[in-house]
C-alpha positions in Angstrom: -8.1 -29.8 -17.1 -4.8 -30.0 -15.1 -4.6 -29.6 -11.1 -2.2 -26.7 -11.5 -3.6 -23.4 -10.6 -2.3 -20.6 -12.8 -0.6 -17.6 -11.1 -3.6 -15.3 -11.2 -5.4 -18.0 -9.1 -3.0 -18.5 -6.3 -1.2 -14.9 -6.5 2.0 -17.1 -6.1 4.3 -14.4 -7.4 3.0 -11.6 -5.2 3.8 -13.9 -2.2 7.4 -13.8 -3.7 8.0 -10.2 -2.6 8.2 -10.1 1.1 5.3 -7.6 2.4 7.9 -6.1 4.4 9.3 -5.0 0.9 6.1 -4.1 -0.5 4.8 -1.7 2.6 8.5 0.3 2.3 7.8 0.9 -1.6 4.0 1.7 -0.7 5.7 4.0 2.6 7.9 5.9 -0.7 5.5 6.1 -4.0 2.1 6.1 -1.6 -0.1 3.1 -1.4 -2.5 3.8 -4.6 0.9 3.9 -7.0 1.5 0.1 -5.9 -0.9 -2.5 -7.6 -0.9 -6.0 -6.4 -2.7 -9.1 -7.2 -5.3 -8.6 -9.7 -4.7 -5.3 -9.8 -1.3 -5.3 -11.1 -2.4 -8.2 -13.6 -4.9 -5.6 -15.2 -2.1 -3.4 -15.9 0.6 -6.5 -17.0 -1.3 -8.8 -19.2 2.2 -10.1 -20.0 3.3 -10.7 -23.9 0.5 -12.8 -24.9 -2.5 -12.1 -22.4 -2.0 -15.1 -20.3 1.5 -15.3 -19.1 1.2 -12.2 -16.5 3.9 -12.1 -14.1 3.8 -9.0 -12.2 2.7 -9.4 -8.9 3.3 -5.5 -8.0 3.6 -2.7 -10.1 5.2 0.5 -9.0 4.6 3.7 -10.0 6.8 6.6 -9.0 5.9 10.1 -9.4 9.5 11.4 -9.2 13.4 10.5 -9.8 13.2 10.6 -6.0 11.0 7.9 -5.4 12.4 6.3 -8.6 15.8 6.3 -6.5 14.2 5.2 -3.3 12.5 2.3 -5.1 15.8 0.8 -6.7 17.4 1.2 -3.5 14.7 -1.1 -1.5 14.8 -3.4 -4.1 18.6 -3.7 -4.2 19.0 -4.3 -0.5 16.1 -6.9 -0.7 17.9 -8.4 -4.0 14.8 -8.2 -6.0 15.1 -7.5 -9.7 13.1 -4.9 -11.3 11.8 -4.4 -14.5 11.3 -1.1 -15.8 8.6 -0.4 -18.1 7.7 2.6 -20.5 4.8 2.6 -23.4 4.8 -1.4 -23.0 4.7 -1.0 -27.1 5.8 -4.8 -26.9 7.9 -4.5 -30.1 11.0 -6.7 -28.7 9.4 -7.9 -25.6 12.3 -6.7 -23.3 10.3 -5.4 -20.5 7.9 -8.5 -19.8 8.8 -9.6 -15.8 9.3 -13.0 -14.5 8.6 -14.6 -11.1 9.5 -12.5 -8.4 10.2 -9.5 -10.0 8.6 -6.2 -9.6 7.5 -3.7 -12.8 8.9 0.0 -12.3 6.3 1.7 -14.5 7.7 5.2 -15.6 5.2 5.7 -18.4 
């Protein structure tokens, strides 16, 4: 066993997005529509169930909320990974560290 902790154990991805940004997004979409840490990992298991990189999953409920989240992320230079049905057929919506998943399902 190596001495390195997995991302899920340390929540290092969650730390990559400033708390002020998470709070701003929560203000826009409501706290119940923002999942972090293990709650985010339960939604985004990554491409093989072991490489979950989404520390934050946001589920806006209107186009206005989508626009506001995009604006917040743009102002803070935080990449967004939009996801819809999550079929994973091409693996094009797998988040990397420091990115926010924008769930549009």
